[in-house]
N, C-alpha and C positions, 0 to 999 in steps of 0.2 A: 500577249508575250508566251505565257504558260502554253497557249492552244498553238501559238506558230511553231514552237519547238517538240512539245510532246505530241502532236498528233501530225506530225511531217509525214508525207508520202515517202514510202519505202525507196524508192528510186529517183528521188527530186532532190537535189541540194537544199539545204535549208535557205530563207532568204537572210541574207547577212544584215545584220545590224550595223549601224553608223560607227560603234566601236569594235567592230571587228572585221575589218579589211584584210579580208583572205584572199591569198592567190594559191589557187587550187593548179595551176597551171604544172606542167613537167618540169619547167625550169626552176631553178632555185630563186625565190623570190628576193633573196638578197643580193644577188649579183648588181654591184654598183651601188647598192644601197648606201647612204650616209657617206658616199665619197665623192669627193669632187673630179671632174674631168681630167684635171690636170695630175692628179694622183695616179692614174693608171699605170705610168711610167715606173712608179715606186713597186710594182709588184715583187720585183727580185728582192727589192729590200725588205718588204713585207714577210716574206717568205722566211727569210733569213732570220729575222726576229722571232718569227714563231719556231724555228728549228732550235734556237737558242734556248727559248723558255718552253720547255716541255711541262705543260701544267700536269700532266696525268703522271708523269714520272715524280714531279717535285711532291704531287699529293700522295702517292704511294710511298714515298721517303718520309714525309711527315706523319702518316698514319704508322708507319713503323716506329718512329720514335714516339709516339702517342701510346703504342702498345706497350713500350719498355719503359713508360714514363720518365722518358728523357726531356725535360722542361725546355731546357735551354736549346737544343736541338729543334724541337718541335717549334717553338716559337719564333726561331731564325726563318725555318722554313715557311711558317705560315706567314712571316713579313714579306718574304719573296712572292708567294702565291698573291697575297693582297694587292702588290704592285701590279700584276698582271692580270687581273680578274675584275669583274665588274658585273653588277645586276642586269645591266642593261648593253652588255657586250653581245659578241658571237656566242653561240651555245656552248663552245668550251668553258669560254671565260665566265658564262653564267653559272655553270655547273660547278666549276672550281670556287667561284665566290660562295656558294651554298655549301658545298663539300668542306671548305676552310671553316666557315662559319659553325658548322657541327662538330667538327674535331676540335675548335676551340671550346665549345661547350661542353665537350666531354674532358677536356683537360680542367675546366674549371670545376667539374663535379656538379653542375648545375643542370644536367640533363633531365632528371626526374621531375624538378621543378617546372621547367619551362614546357615540357612535354604535358603535364599537368595542366598548367594553365591553360594551353591550346586547346586540349580536351573540353576543359569547363567553359569555354566562350561559346555561348549561342551562336548558331548560325541562322542566318535568314534564308528562307527558300527561295526569295526572288533573288537575291545575290548569287547563291549558288547556281540558279537557273543559268545566269549569265556565264558564269564557267562551263557549265553544261552544254551550253547553246556552240560556244566555240569550241570545245570538244568534239560535239556532234558533227560540227561545220568541217574542220579539218583533218578528223582522225575517225576511222570507221569503227574502232574497236568496241565502243560502248554501244553503238547504234546497232552494229551487225549481231552483238550479243542478245540485244533485245530483239530483234529481227527473229533469229535462230530460236530464242526461247519461245514467244508469242506464236510464231508458226507452229511450233511442235505442240504446244498447247491447244491450238486450234484442231490439229489433225487427231489429236488422241481424244478429244472431248468433243469431235464431230456427232451431231445427231444426240447427244447426251443431255437430260434435262438438267442435272444438277452437277456442279463443277465446283469445286474446295481447291485454291490454291494456298500452299503454306511456304511464304516467302521469307527465307532466312537472310536478314540484312535489308529489308525494304527502305530504310531510309527514308527520302521523301516521297518515294513511291512513285518516280517520275518513270518506270517500264509500263504502268498499268493503262494509262487513259488510251493509248492507242491500241490495247487489248479490247478494251471497253468498246471502243469504236468498232472495232471489227466484230465483235461478238453481235453489236447491234445489227449488223449486216449479215448475220450468219442465216443462211438457207433454212426456214423453221422458225426464225426469231432466236432471240439469246437465252442463254441458260439461267437458271437461277444461280448466281454466283456468290460464292465464300472465297473472301480474303483474310487468310491471319498473317498479319505483318508482325515480324518477330525483329527486335531491336535491343541492342544492349540498354541498360538504362543510362540516360544522362548523369551526372554528377550534379549536386545540389538539391533544391526544393522541388523540382520538376523534373522528376526522371521520365516522365511519359509523355513530354510536352511534344516533341518532334513528330512522335507516332499518332498523337492526338491530332496533330495538325495535316497528317499524311491520311488519316482516317476522314477528315472534313473534306480535303481536297478530293477524294477518290469517290465520295458520296456524292460531290458536285458533280462531277463527270458521269458518276453513274445515272444521275439524273437527267442530265443532260441527253445521254444516249438510250436513256430508258431501259437501262438493264437493271434486274433486281439485285441488288448488292447487300450482302451482309458482311461487314468487317469486324474482325476480332483483333484487338491489338494485344501484343505481350512484350512487355519490356523486363527482359530478365537475361542474364548469361545462358548462351544456349546450352550448354552443357548441363544446366540444372533443368531443363525444360523435359517433362515427361509426357507419355501419348496422351493422358488423361487431360493434359492442359488443353488439348488442341480440339477437342470435341468433334473427332471424326466420325463420320455418320458411313453406314454401310451403302446407302443407294447413292454415293456422290462419286464421281470420277475424281480421284485425287491426286494432286500433281505437287511436288515439291521443287522448289527453286531457288538457287543462291548463285549469284551473279559476281564473282571477283571479291566475296568476303569470307570465304573460310581459311583465307591466309593470316585472319586476326585471331585465328583460335590458338590455343596454347598446344606445344608438341610435346615430344617425349623428354624435352630437356626441363620443362616444368613439371611433368608427371607422368609416372609409368603409364599410367592409364590414362592416357592425354586428352584433353577436350574434343579433339579432332575425331579420334576414334569413339568417343561416345556420342559426340553427334551424329555421326555416320550410324553407329548403330541403333540409333533412336528412330533416325530416318528409315533403315530398313525395316525396323518392327511397325512401322506405320503402314507399310506395304503399298507405296504409292505406284500408281499407273507409269508414272515416269519421274526420274529425279533429274532436273536440268542443272548441270553442274559447270559454271565459268570460273577459270583460275588465272590467276596472274602469273606467267609463268617465269618466276625468279629463283636464284640459287642462294638468297642472302638471309636465309633462316638459322645458319650454323652459329654455334656458341663462340666461336674462334674470331675475334675481332678482327684481325687482318684479312682473312678470308673473307669477311662480311662485307668489309670496307670496300674490298676490289669489285665483289659482284655487284654491290649497289651502286657502284660508279658506272660500271659497264651498262647495268640496265638502265639508270637514269641518261648515259649518253645518247641512247637511242631516243629516249623521250624529249630530251632537249633539242636534239637535233631535228626531229619531227618539227618542232615548232619553228624553229630557224628557217626551215624549207619550207613553210606554208604560212607563217603569220609574220606581219610587220615586227620589228623589234621593239617599237614604242607602244604597241597595243597595250593598253592598260589591264584587259582582263588576261592577256598571257601573262604578264608580269605578275599579277594576282595569283595565277595558278602556279608560277615557279616559286613564288615568295611565302605562299601560304599553303598551299596543298602538297607540292613536291617538296618544299624545305622541311616540313615536319614530318614526313614519310621517312625523310633521310636522317632528320633528327632521332627520330625514334630508333632506327637501325642501328645509328652510330652512337648515340649519347645515353642510350637505356640498356637495361639488362633484366634478366630474370622476367617476371611476369609482367613488368612494364613495357618489355619490348612485344609490342603486339602487331608490327610489320614483320611477319614469317612467311613468305611466299616460299612454295616448293615447285619444283619443275612439272610439268602435267603428267612427266612418265612416274615420277615418285606418288602423284596423287592416283594414278591407275592402279599401282601397287597397293596403296592404301583401301581404295575402293575394293578392289578383288579380296583382299584380306577381310573386309567387313561384310563380305558376302554379297556383293553387287555384280550383276552381271551388265555387260556393256552392251548397248544398241547400236546396230550400226546407222550411218548418218544417212538423213533422207536427202537422195539427190537432188530433188528439186528445192529443197532448202539451200544446200550448199551451191546450187546453181544460181540461185536468186542473189544471195550475199557476195558471190564473185562477181555478178552482172554488177551490182551496186557498187562494188569497191572500184571497179573499172572503170566505170560511168563517171564518177563523182571524185573520187580522191586521187591524191597524188600516185605518181606510176611507182614509187617506191615501197608503197604498201602492198604486202602479199597476203594471199589466203589460200591454205593448202590443206588437203586431208592429210592426217598423218596418224596412223595406228588407231582408226575411229574416233580420233579429234578433229574438230576444225581448228585450224591453228592459225593465229594472225602475227604478223611481223612487219618489220621494216629493215629493208635492206637485209633481209637474209636472217635476221635475228628474231627467234618467236617471242612474242611479249605476253600473248593471251593465247588461251586455248579453252574449247568448250566441248561438251559431249552429253550424252544422254544415259542413264542407268536404270535398271530395275532390280527389285531384291532377287537373287538367284532362287531359280525354279523349286530347287529342294527346299527352300525357307518358307515357301510359300503355303504349305499344308494343304488343306482341302480348299483352299479359297481360289484357286485356279481350277 
């Protein structure tokens, strides 16, 4: 199963597993689903009911009541939302169910404990792979980001004998088996490869366990493809890492990679010299050949609760809609993603404050300002890579996914809303000194 998912061909759909029945057609896969033929004449009444119960407006009213600690109004509104929402309904009913759940937890004051319990619960790589497989099958964002990153790495390391990848947020290392396979097929043979996998330490007695399992998995794939691999694991707060920890060597091509994980670093509302700025400065001082940065394009990092609530609701409206248009409603893996991954990300935004709130995405435009301020220079997009991704998305995925070039970013969206973006950078020439 790992091989089937992690070594998938760039331009072929993944084999659909029995529990991941997916309709990737341009039609809404939910048309008529769960509705008896005789019910079609009830369409007018169904519409009328939906107009009466406007879940989005109810949720905003409830968030307003929560923000001023009006317990009575918030509780009454939550009761109404509960009557019209469900974890197995349509996309708006499901999202409303989880948003209401998180608002209730904020009211109770238990957000911190529930969030901490979720963080400290061990994750099994095989279970995560099922979620990963469904996301790869129905949604191009992660697959396209990995494609972009791996092709960029192959380009900048062409013909070079030694390559060092520093991956901020390596997690289970699912990005790298396909790159190992491509390195094995490289003209002139594979390079000597070093991967430094950086993760935040896990709570409890085994802070390095996930990173260690990632190391063992990648060594196994490297042996399979006969790619010489040296793996270094670092489990630490990212802003505490120094260049000396990374053992960078002069004769290697250095690449820094971070896909969708900088959103978890503290911003200026936590510390004036923010973790984001410190990590970007450390990366610049490493002087990599290229820094590949994929960002979640969200605007719910604001300290103001009500603004944050509205933005997280709009962002996840798109994500829940994607599942509703591409996946059956009773699909177990879909329900697990919504109830586990999405719910706890939303919970962190709604019910946690200060340094415990780790879901802090910014728009790619704000990240551009940050990167320029940290004295990076943005690199132009490679037209061949862009064309390859656009072709992949067009051939495999639902028609409402879009891939566009915007301000030297490759942006990925759904029905016109940009959800993710990726770009490449290098330290500004004026900071390179005599090295260039």
